[in-house]
C-alpha positions as CSV (number, residue, x, y, z in Angstrom):
1,M,94.0,134.3,78.6
2,E,95.2,132.2,81.5
3,P,93.2,129.0,82.2
4,R,90.6,129.0,84.9
5,T,91.2,126.8,88.0
6,I,87.9,125.2,89.1
7,Q,87.1,122.7,91.8
8,L,84.4,120.2,90.9
9,V,82.4,118.4,93.7
10,L,81.7,115.1,92.1
11,H,79.1,112.4,93.0
12,Y,79.5,108.9,91.7
13,D,78.2,105.4,92.1
14,G,81.4,103.4,92.3
15,S,79.7,100.1,91.5
16,A,80.7,100.0,87.8
17,F,84.1,101.6,88.1
18,A,87.5,100.1,88.6
19,G,88.4,102.8,91.1
20,W,89.2,106.5,90.6
21,Q,92.6,106.4,88.7
22,R,92.6,106.3,84.9
23,Q,93.6,102.9,83.4
24,P,94.0,102.1,79.8
25,D,91.8,99.1,79.6
26,R,89.2,99.6,82.4
27,R,86.4,102.0,83.2
28,T,87.4,104.5,85.9
29,V,85.9,107.6,87.4
30,Q,88.9,109.8,86.3
31,G,88.9,108.3,82.8
32,E,85.2,109.0,82.2
33,L,85.5,112.6,83.6
34,E,88.6,113.4,81.6
35,A,86.9,112.1,78.4
36,S,83.9,114.4,79.0
37,L,86.3,117.4,79.7
38,A,88.2,116.7,76.5
39,R,84.9,116.6,74.6
40,L,83.9,120.0,76.0
41,C,87.3,121.7,75.8
42,A,88.6,120.2,72.6
43,Q,91.9,119.4,74.4
44,A,93.1,117.0,77.1
45,V,92.2,118.3,80.6
46,P,93.7,116.4,83.6
47,A,91.3,115.9,86.4
48,I,93.1,115.8,89.8
49,G,91.2,114.1,92.6
50,A,91.5,114.7,96.3
51,G,91.9,111.0,96.8
52,R,92.0,107.8,94.8
53,T,88.9,105.8,95.8
54,D,89.1,102.0,95.3
55,A,86.9,99.9,93.0
56,G,83.3,99.9,94.2
57,V,83.7,102.9,96.5
58,H,81.2,105.7,96.1
59,A,81.5,109.5,96.5
60,R,79.1,112.3,97.4
61,G,82.0,114.8,97.8
62,Q,85.0,113.9,95.8
63,A,86.9,117.2,95.1
64,V,88.4,117.4,91.6
65,G,90.7,120.2,90.4
66,V,90.7,121.1,86.7
67,R,92.3,123.9,84.7
68,V,90.1,124.7,81.7
69,P,90.1,127.4,78.9
70,A,89.1,130.9,80.2
71,R,85.8,130.8,78.3
72,W,84.5,128.4,80.9
73,D,83.3,129.7,84.2
74,A,82.4,127.4,87.1
75,A,78.6,127.5,86.5
76,S,78.8,126.9,82.8
77,L,81.3,124.1,83.1
78,R,79.1,122.3,85.7
79,K,76.0,122.6,83.5
80,A,77.9,121.3,80.4
81,L,79.5,118.4,82.2
82,N,76.2,117.2,83.6
83,A,74.9,117.1,80.1
84,V,77.6,114.8,78.9
85,L,78.7,112.7,81.9
86,P,77.5,109.1,82.2
87,S,74.5,108.5,84.4
88,D,76.6,107.3,87.4
89,Q,78.5,110.6,87.7
90,W,77.2,114.0,88.5
91,V,78.8,117.4,89.4
92,A,77.0,118.7,92.5
93,A,78.9,122.0,92.6
94,A,81.7,123.9,90.9
95,H,83.9,126.6,92.6
96,P,86.3,129.1,91.1
97,M,89.6,128.6,92.8
98,R,92.9,130.4,93.2
99,P,95.6,129.3,90.7
100,D,97.7,127.6,93.5
101,F,94.8,125.3,94.5
102,H,95.7,121.6,94.2
103,A,92.8,119.1,94.9
104,R,95.1,116.6,96.7
105,Y,97.8,118.6,98.4
106,S,95.7,121.6,99.4
107,A,93.2,119.5,101.3
108,V,93.1,119.9,105.1
109,A,90.5,117.2,105.9
110,R,88.6,114.4,104.3
111,R,85.4,112.7,105.6
112,Y,84.2,109.2,104.8
113,S,81.1,107.2,105.8
114,Y,80.5,103.5,106.0
115,L,77.0,102.0,106.2
116,V,76.3,98.7,108.0
117,G,72.9,97.0,107.8
118,T,72.0,95.1,110.9
119,D,68.4,94.0,110.2
120,D,67.2,91.2,108.0
121,A,66.2,93.6,105.1
122,A,69.8,94.7,104.7
123,R,70.2,91.7,102.4
124,S,67.5,93.1,100.0
125,P,68.8,93.9,96.5
126,F,67.6,97.4,97.1
127,R,70.0,97.9,100.0
128,R,72.9,95.6,99.6
129,R,74.4,97.7,96.8
130,W,75.2,100.4,99.4
131,E,75.3,98.6,102.7
132,Y,77.4,95.9,104.3
133,A,74.8,93.4,105.6
134,M,76.1,92.3,109.0
135,R,75.1,88.8,109.9
136,R,76.6,88.7,113.4
137,P,75.0,90.6,116.4
138,L,76.9,93.7,117.4
139,D,77.5,94.9,121.0
140,R,77.1,98.7,120.6
141,A,78.9,99.5,123.9
142,R,82.0,97.6,122.7
143,L,81.7,99.2,119.3
144,D,81.6,102.7,120.8
145,A,84.4,102.0,123.3
146,A,86.7,100.8,120.5
147,T,85.8,103.8,118.3
148,A,86.5,106.3,121.1
149,R,90.2,105.2,121.0
150,L,90.7,106.3,117.4
151,P,90.9,110.2,117.5
152,G,94.3,111.8,117.8
153,E,97.6,111.8,115.9
154,R,99.5,108.5,115.5
155,C,101.0,106.1,113.1
156,F,98.3,104.0,111.4
157,V,100.6,101.6,109.5
158,A,98.7,98.6,111.0
159,F,95.6,99.8,109.1
160,A,97.2,100.3,105.7
161,V,98.0,98.1,102.7
162,R,101.7,97.1,102.8
163,G,104.0,98.8,100.3
164,T,101.5,101.4,99.0
165,A,103.1,104.4,100.6
166,P,106.7,105.7,99.9
167,A,109.4,104.3,102.2
168,S,109.8,107.7,103.7
169,D,106.1,108.0,104.7
170,D,105.6,107.9,108.5
171,H,102.0,106.7,108.1
172,R,100.9,109.3,110.6
173,C,97.4,110.6,110.4
174,V,95.3,112.9,112.6
175,I,91.8,111.5,113.1
176,R,89.6,114.4,114.3
177,Q,86.3,112.6,114.5
178,A,85.1,109.0,114.5
179,Q,81.6,107.9,115.6
180,W,78.8,105.5,114.9
181,T,75.2,106.7,114.7
182,D,71.9,104.8,114.4
183,V,70.1,104.9,111.1
184,P,67.0,103.0,109.9
185,G,68.0,99.3,109.6
186,G,71.5,99.7,110.9
187,L,74.5,101.9,111.7
188,R,76.5,104.6,110.0
189,F,80.2,105.2,110.7
190,E,81.7,108.6,110.0
191,I,85.3,109.4,110.2
192,E,87.3,112.6,109.4
193,A,91.0,113.0,109.3
194,N,93.7,115.1,107.6
195,R,94.6,112.1,105.4
196,F,93.9,108.4,105.0
197,L,96.1,105.6,104.0
198,H,95.3,103.0,101.4
199,H,92.3,100.9,102.7
200,M,92.6,102.6,106.1
201,V,88.9,103.2,106.7
202,R,88.0,99.7,105.5
203,F,90.6,98.1,107.8
204,L,89.3,100.2,110.7
205,V,85.7,99.2,110.1
206,G,86.6,95.5,109.7
207,T,88.5,95.6,113.0
208,L,85.8,97.6,114.9
209,L,83.1,95.2,113.7
210,D,85.2,92.1,114.8
211,I,85.5,93.7,118.3
212,A,81.8,94.5,118.5
213,S,80.8,91.0,117.4
214,G,83.1,89.3,119.9
215,Q,85.5,88.0,117.3
216,R,88.5,89.7,119.0
217,P,89.0,91.5,122.3
218,L,88.8,95.3,122.8
219,E,92.5,95.3,123.8
220,D,93.5,94.3,120.3
221,L,92.8,97.8,119.1
222,D,95.3,99.3,121.5
223,M,97.8,96.7,120.2
224,L,97.2,97.6,116.6
225,L,97.4,101.4,117.3
226,V,101.1,100.9,118.2
227,A,101.9,98.0,115.8
228,A,104.8,98.3,113.3
229,D,102.9,96.5,110.5
230,N,99.5,95.2,109.5
231,A,100.0,91.5,110.3
232,Q,97.3,91.4,113.0
233,V,94.7,93.7,111.5
234,S,91.2,92.3,110.6
235,P,90.3,91.8,106.9
236,P,89.0,95.1,105.4
237,A,85.3,95.7,105.3
238,P,83.8,95.5,101.8
239,A,84.3,98.5,99.5
240,H,80.7,98.9,98.4
241,A,79.5,100.4,101.7
242,L,82.2,103.1,101.8
243,C,81.5,106.7,100.6
244,L,83.8,109.7,100.4
245,E,81.5,112.4,101.8
246,A,83.5,115.7,101.8
247,V,86.9,117.3,101.3
248,T,87.8,120.5,103.1
249,Y,90.1,123.3,101.9
250,P,91.3,126.6,103.4
251,P,88.8,129.3,102.7
252,E,91.4,131.6,101.1
253,L,91.9,129.2,98.2
254,Y,88.4,130.0,97.0
255,E,88.5,132.8,94.5
256,A,85.5,134.5,96.1
257,A,87.5,134.8,99.3
258,A,90.5,136.5,97.7
């Protein structure tokens, strides 16, 4: 029988991982997941993620595509994986998918969040694992004004790590939503786009916070949005407060929609 194509919706605490991508001598999200899949399926099973999160980045909605022996359906695979995965990984859902589904290339949107603590308690050990404790006061009006400039389609090369995309990549992304909301003790940034460049969200957050704290003028954002390189971008915000929230696919790729 043909293998089954299944999408796993994976949660993980990125604190103890050296990022998503498997590495021979370091603990990674993909490495641990593939080890558990091999244990269950008695064969190597590649786990293809929707995106490669960096070291320390968390996920509540990483989409992972796997092809497993036909004896596994989505529900039984989820149950079995959750029995053998390490405690910092958990499969929240599993969906049967059409054979042409690809976790990375089929995605039409990705959504991230970033959590900034603005009160004194943000430096508590019970919060600093997940939040960036901001020590400078933030001007919310400046923060929102800068963020409002982001949606749309343009080249975001100024907000990407140099040399990480192919030379033919135009670095164009379509940001569909970007906004800050108040949460207890701080602020939460949410951003959705068709794709993200390497470190893009962290560069954006670092720059927005510099503008909101008066470290650089609002007009700098307009300059960066048309810049040809990342020479003038602010340092990226720390990885530990970033979370991949969700990945969206066309409904027709879900087997139930066939």
